[in-house]
A tleap script that builds the chain and sets N, CA, C and O, in Angstrom:
source leaprc.protein.ff14SB
mol = sequence {
  NMET ALA ALA GLN HIE PHE ALA THR ALA GLY
  TYR PHE ALA PRO GLY ARG ASP ILE SER MET
  ALA ASP HIE MET LEU ASP VAL VAL ILE ARG
  SER GLU GLY ALA GLU VAL SER GLU LEU VAL
  ASP LEU TYR THR ASP SER GLN VAL ALA ALA
  ALA ASP ARG ALA LEU MET HIE ASP LEU ALA
  SER CYS SER ASP SER VAL SER CLYS
}
set mol.1.N position { -54.413 4.404 218.461 }
set mol.1.CA position { -55.555 4.713 219.278 }
set mol.1.C position { -56.843 4.219 218.625 }
set mol.1.O position { -57.731 3.720 219.317 }
set mol.2.N position { -56.955 4.348 217.328 }
set mol.2.CA position { -58.171 3.905 216.640 }
set mol.2.C position { -58.345 2.400 216.753 }
set mol.2.O position { -59.459 1.917 216.958 }
set mol.3.N position { -57.261 1.660 216.622 }
set mol.3.CA position { -57.349 0.200 216.721 }
set mol.3.C position { -57.831 -0.210 218.105 }
set mol.3.O position { -58.660 -1.112 218.230 }
set mol.4.N position { -57.325 0.438 219.139 }
set mol.4.CA position { -57.745 0.134 220.502 }
set mol.4.C position { -59.223 0.472 220.686 }
set mol.4.O position { -59.954 -0.288 221.321 }
set mol.5.N position { -59.666 1.595 220.143 }
set mol.5.CA position { -61.073 1.996 220.248 }
set mol.5.C position { -61.969 0.969 219.564 }
set mol.5.O position { -62.986 0.564 220.127 }
set mol.6.N position { -61.606 0.549 218.366 }
set mol.6.CA position { -62.411 -0.432 217.648 }
set mol.6.C position { -62.426 -1.767 218.379 }
set mol.6.O position { -63.458 -2.436 218.417 }
set mol.7.N position { -61.303 -2.164 218.958 }
set mol.7.CA position { -61.248 -3.414 219.717 }
set mol.7.C position { -62.171 -3.332 220.927 }
set mol.7.O position { -62.852 -4.304 221.254 }
set mol.8.N position { -62.199 -2.183 221.593 }
set mol.8.CA position { -63.088 -1.979 222.738 }
set mol.8.C position { -64.547 -2.109 222.310 }
set mol.8.O position { -65.380 -2.586 223.081 }
set mol.9.N position { -64.858 -1.689 221.091 }
set mol.9.CA position { -66.224 -1.772 220.572 }
set mol.9.C position { -66.556 -3.164 220.041 }
set mol.9.O position { -67.668 -3.394 219.566 }
set mol.10.N position { -65.595 -4.101 220.117 }
set mol.10.CA position { -65.856 -5.468 219.706 }
set mol.10.C position { -65.440 -5.811 218.287 }
set mol.10.O position { -65.837 -6.853 217.768 }
set mol.11.N position { -64.652 -4.962 217.651 }
set mol.11.CA position { -64.175 -5.213 216.293 }
set mol.11.C position { -62.708 -5.619 216.344 }
set mol.11.O position { -61.940 -5.120 217.167 }
set mol.12.N position { -62.331 -6.528 215.455 }
set mol.12.CA position { -60.942 -6.952 215.428 }
set mol.12.C position { -60.048 -5.817 214.952 }
set mol.12.O position { -60.482 -4.925 214.225 }
set mol.13.N position { -58.815 -5.868 215.369 }
set mol.13.CA position { -57.834 -4.911 214.863 }
set mol.13.C position { -57.285 -5.455 213.549 }
set mol.13.O position { -56.992 -6.646 213.452 }
set mol.14.N position { -57.143 -4.614 212.554 }
set mol.14.CA position { -56.625 -5.093 211.274 }
set mol.14.C position { -55.166 -5.487 211.381 }
set mol.14.O position { -54.446 -5.018 212.263 }
set mol.15.N position { -54.736 -6.351 210.478 }
set mol.15.CA position { -53.334 -6.738 210.437 }
set mol.15.C position { -52.469 -5.580 209.972 }
set mol.15.O position { -52.971 -4.531 209.569 }
set mol.16.N position { -51.184 -5.784 210.034 }
set mol.16.CA position { -50.240 -4.724 209.654 }
set mol.16.C position { -50.368 -4.329 208.184 }
set mol.16.O position { -49.990 -3.221 207.805 }
set mol.17.N position { -50.900 -5.230 207.356 }
set mol.17.CA position { -50.998 -4.953 205.924 }
set mol.17.C position { -52.290 -4.229 205.549 }
set mol.17.O position { -52.526 -3.957 204.372 }
set mol.18.N position { -53.137 -3.913 206.549 }
set mol.18.CA position { -54.403 -3.222 206.280 }
set mol.18.C position { -54.368 -1.857 206.955 }
set mol.18.O position { -54.066 -1.744 208.143 }
set mol.19.N position { -54.677 -0.841 206.194 }
set mol.19.CA position { -54.723 0.523 206.716 }
set mol.19.C position { -55.876 0.659 207.706 }
set mol.19.O position { -56.972 0.157 207.458 }
set mol.20.N position { -55.629 1.337 208.830 }
set mol.20.CA position { -56.683 1.549 209.818 }
set mol.20.C position { -57.822 2.360 209.221 }
set mol.20.O position { -58.986 2.103 209.528 }
set mol.21.N position { -57.511 3.327 208.379 }
set mol.21.CA position { -58.562 4.129 207.740 }
set mol.21.C position { -59.441 3.250 206.846 }
set mol.21.O position { -60.663 3.395 206.849 }
set mol.22.N position { -58.830 2.345 206.087 }
set mol.22.CA position { -59.605 1.416 205.253 }
set mol.22.C position { -60.468 0.511 206.113 }
set mol.22.O position { -61.623 0.245 205.779 }
set mol.23.N position { -59.913 0.039 207.214 }
set mol.23.CA position { -60.646 -0.835 208.121 }
set mol.23.C position { -61.873 -0.110 208.696 }
set mol.23.O position { -62.973 -0.662 208.705 }
set mol.24.N position { -61.681 1.118 209.169 }
set mol.24.CA position { -62.798 1.883 209.735 }
set mol.24.C position { -63.871 2.126 208.681 }
set mol.24.O position { -65.062 2.012 208.972 }
set mol.25.N position { -63.464 2.455 207.477 }
set mol.25.CA position { -64.417 2.685 206.396 }
set mol.25.C position { -65.192 1.409 206.077 }
set mol.25.O position { -66.406 1.460 205.885 }
set mol.26.N position { -64.512 0.274 206.020 }
set mol.26.CA position { -65.187 -1.009 205.770 }
set mol.26.C position { -66.228 -1.307 206.849 }
set mol.26.O position { -67.337 -1.743 206.539 }
set mol.27.N position { -65.873 -1.074 208.113 }
set mol.27.CA position { -66.811 -1.325 209.212 }
set mol.27.C position { -68.052 -0.463 209.047 }
set mol.27.O position { -69.170 -0.958 209.185 }
set mol.28.N position { -67.870 0.809 208.755 }
set mol.28.CA position { -69.010 1.726 208.619 }
set mol.28.C position { -69.866 1.356 207.411 }
set mol.28.O position { -71.093 1.359 207.503 }
set mol.29.N position { -69.240 1.039 206.286 }
set mol.29.CA position { -69.986 0.695 205.069 }
set mol.29.C position { -70.819 -0.568 205.273 }
set mol.29.O position { -71.944 -0.652 204.781 }
set mol.30.N position { -70.284 -1.540 205.987 }
set mol.30.CA position { -70.962 -2.833 206.147 }
set mol.30.C position { -71.937 -2.875 207.319 }
set mol.30.O position { -72.613 -3.883 207.520 }
set mol.31.N position { -72.019 -1.802 208.092 }
set mol.31.CA position { -72.854 -1.802 209.289 }
set mol.31.C position { -74.193 -1.129 209.036 }
set mol.31.O position { -74.329 -0.279 208.156 }
set mol.32.N position { -75.169 -1.529 209.823 }
set mol.32.CA position { -76.483 -0.884 209.799 }
set mol.32.C position { -76.372 0.500 210.437 }
set mol.32.O position { -75.437 0.772 211.190 }
set mol.33.N position { -77.324 1.362 210.131 }
set mol.33.CA position { -77.312 2.725 210.668 }
set mol.33.C position { -77.258 2.783 212.182 }
set mol.33.O position { -76.539 3.606 212.748 }
set mol.34.N position { -78.018 1.908 212.848 }
set mol.34.CA position { -78.031 1.900 214.314 }
set mol.34.C position { -76.660 1.528 214.870 }
set mol.34.O position { -76.228 2.073 215.887 }
set mol.35.N position { -75.981 0.604 214.204 }
set mol.35.CA position { -74.655 0.190 214.654 }
set mol.35.C position { -73.644 1.321 214.469 }
set mol.35.O position { -72.775 1.531 215.315 }
set mol.36.N position { -73.764 2.044 213.361 }
set mol.36.CA position { -72.877 3.189 213.127 }
set mol.36.C position { -73.135 4.263 214.186 }
set mol.36.O position { -72.195 4.866 214.705 }
set mol.37.N position { -74.405 4.497 214.504 }
set mol.37.CA position { -74.738 5.470 215.550 }
set mol.37.C position { -74.134 5.064 216.884 }
set mol.37.O position { -73.644 5.910 217.632 }
set mol.38.N position { -74.168 3.765 217.185 }
set mol.38.CA position { -73.574 3.269 218.429 }
set mol.38.C position { -72.061 3.487 218.429 }
set mol.38.O position { -71.487 3.861 219.452 }
set mol.39.N position { -71.413 3.254 217.283 }
set mol.39.CA position { -69.972 3.495 217.189 }
set mol.39.C position { -69.653 4.969 217.415 }
set mol.39.O position { -68.678 5.298 218.090 }
set mol.40.N position { -70.473 5.858 216.851 }
set mol.40.CA position { -70.268 7.297 217.045 }
set mol.40.C position { -70.420 7.650 218.522 }
set mol.40.O position { -69.618 8.403 219.075 }
set mol.41.N position { -71.455 7.099 219.155 }
set mol.41.CA position { -71.669 7.360 220.581 }
set mol.41.C position { -70.507 6.839 221.424 }
set mol.41.O position { -70.051 7.517 222.345 }
set mol.42.N position { -70.029 5.631 221.106 }
set mol.42.CA position { -68.882 5.073 221.833 }
set mol.42.C position { -67.659 5.965 221.677 }
set mol.42.O position { -66.914 6.192 222.631 }
set mol.43.N position { -67.460 6.471 220.454 }
set mol.43.CA position { -66.313 7.355 220.223 }
set mol.43.C position { -66.467 8.645 221.022 }
set mol.43.O position { -65.524 9.092 221.674 }
set mol.44.N position { -67.654 9.239 220.969 }
set mol.44.CA position { -67.895 10.509 221.644 }
set mol.44.C position { -67.581 10.430 223.125 }
set mol.44.O position { -67.080 11.392 223.709 }
set mol.45.N position { -67.872 9.281 223.743 }
set mol.45.CA position { -67.652 9.095 225.174 }
set mol.45.C position { -66.298 8.466 225.501 }
set mol.45.O position { -66.027 8.160 226.662 }
set mol.46.N position { -65.451 8.271 224.499 }
set mol.46.CA position { -64.196 7.538 224.708 }
set mol.46.C position { -63.041 8.433 225.152 }
set mol.46.O position { -63.094 9.658 225.049 }
set mol.47.N position { -61.997 7.772 225.648 }
set mol.47.CA position { -60.759 8.481 226.001 }
set mol.47.C position { -60.095 9.059 224.752 }
set mol.47.O position { -59.421 10.087 224.824 }
set mol.48.N position { -60.285 8.404 223.618 }
set mol.48.CA position { -59.716 8.896 222.362 }
set mol.48.C position { -60.321 10.253 222.025 }
set mol.48.O position { -59.604 11.188 221.668 }
set mol.49.N position { -61.638 10.358 222.140 }
set mol.49.CA position { -62.305 11.635 221.853 }
set mol.49.C position { -61.878 12.710 222.845 }
set mol.49.O position { -61.683 13.866 222.470 }
set mol.50.N position { -61.733 12.330 224.106 }
set mol.50.CA position { -61.284 13.295 225.112 }
set mol.50.C position { -59.885 13.804 224.779 }
set mol.50.O position { -59.608 14.997 224.911 }
set mol.51.N position { -59.008 12.908 224.349 }
set mol.51.CA position { -57.652 13.319 223.956 }
set mol.51.C position { -57.696 14.213 222.723 }
set mol.51.O position { -56.933 15.174 222.625 }
set mol.52.N position { -58.589 13.899 221.776 }
set mol.52.CA position { -58.738 14.743 220.584 }
set mol.52.C position { -59.217 16.147 220.967 }
set mol.52.O position { -58.709 17.146 220.458 }
set mol.53.N position { -60.201 16.209 221.869 }
set mol.53.CA position { -60.712 17.517 222.305 }
set mol.53.C position { -59.621 18.319 223.010 }
set mol.53.O position { -59.499 19.524 222.793 }
set mol.54.N position { -58.827 17.656 223.853 }
set mol.54.CA position { -57.740 18.347 224.555 }
set mol.54.C position { -56.706 18.872 223.563 }
set mol.54.O position { -56.209 19.989 223.709 }
set mol.55.N position { -56.385 18.064 222.558 }
set mol.55.CA position { -55.424 18.496 221.541 }
set mol.55.C position { -55.956 19.699 220.770 }
set mol.55.O position { -55.225 20.660 220.531 }
set mol.56.N position { -57.227 19.645 220.382 }
set mol.56.CA position { -57.821 20.782 219.659 }
set mol.56.C position { -57.810 22.039 220.518 }
set mol.56.O position { -57.552 23.133 220.016 }
set mol.57.N position { -58.089 21.891 221.810 }
set mol.57.CA position { -58.059 23.035 222.719 }
set mol.57.C position { -56.656 23.616 222.797 }
set mol.57.O position { -56.473 24.831 222.724 }
set mol.58.N position { -55.660 22.736 222.947 }
set mol.58.CA position { -54.269 23.191 223.021 }
set mol.58.C position { -53.849 23.900 221.734 }
set mol.58.O position { -53.191 24.940 221.780 }
set mol.59.N position { -54.229 23.338 220.593 }
set mol.59.CA position { -53.874 23.967 219.315 }
set mol.59.C position { -54.554 25.321 219.159 }
set mol.59.O position { -53.942 26.271 218.669 }
set mol.60.N position { -55.807 25.414 219.569 }
set mol.60.CA position { -56.525 26.693 219.481 }
set mol.60.C position { -55.885 27.723 220.405 }
set mol.60.O position { -55.790 28.899 220.053 }
set mol.61.N position { -55.448 27.293 221.576 }
set mol.61.CA position { -54.778 28.191 222.514 }
set mol.61.C position { -53.477 28.716 221.943 }
set mol.61.O position { -53.157 29.895 222.091 }
set mol.62.N position { -52.729 27.843 221.293 }
set mol.62.CA position { -51.464 28.257 220.656 }
set mol.62.C position { -51.738 29.236 219.533 }
set mol.62.O position { -51.025 30.228 219.381 }
set mol.63.N position { -52.759 28.968 218.753 }
set mol.63.CA position { -53.117 29.842 217.650 }
set mol.63.C position { -53.524 31.218 218.158 }
set mol.63.O position { -53.152 32.234 217.572 }
set mol.64.N position { -54.288 31.251 219.247 }
set mol.64.CA position { -54.718 32.529 219.833 }
set mol.64.C position { -53.521 33.343 220.298 }
set mol.64.O position { -53.489 34.558 220.104 }
set mol.65.N position { -52.528 32.690 220.913 }
set mol.65.CA position { -51.374 33.424 221.445 }
set mol.65.C position { -50.470 33.909 220.315 }
set mol.65.O position { -49.791 34.925 220.472 }
set mol.66.N position { -50.444 33.222 219.200 }
set mol.66.CA position { -49.615 33.631 218.066 }
set mol.66.C position { -50.238 34.811 217.333 }
set mol.66.O position { -49.524 35.686 216.843 }
set mol.67.N position { -51.570 34.841 217.256 }
set mol.67.CA position { -52.235 35.889 216.481 }
set mol.67.C position { -52.340 37.206 217.237 }
set mol.67.O position { -52.760 38.208 216.658 }
set mol.68.N position { -51.965 37.233 218.528 }
set mol.68.CA position { -52.083 38.474 219.313 }
set mol.68.C position { -50.867 39.320 219.186 }
set mol.68.O position { -50.799 40.396 219.780 }
savepdb mol mol.pdb
quit
């Protein structure tokens, strides 16, 4: 999902020999502050973020039902 998000933002997807986490860190380190802010905004409005929020909601719901 991260590779697809970065590709949508105009960044190449790393090869199989490069960790996605390393790739994301390299992009952030080498980018200007405004570009990093734009990446954060793109993520916030993305389907990836929506899926993350849904997963967190589901996990919190499971946790609530277990603790009762």
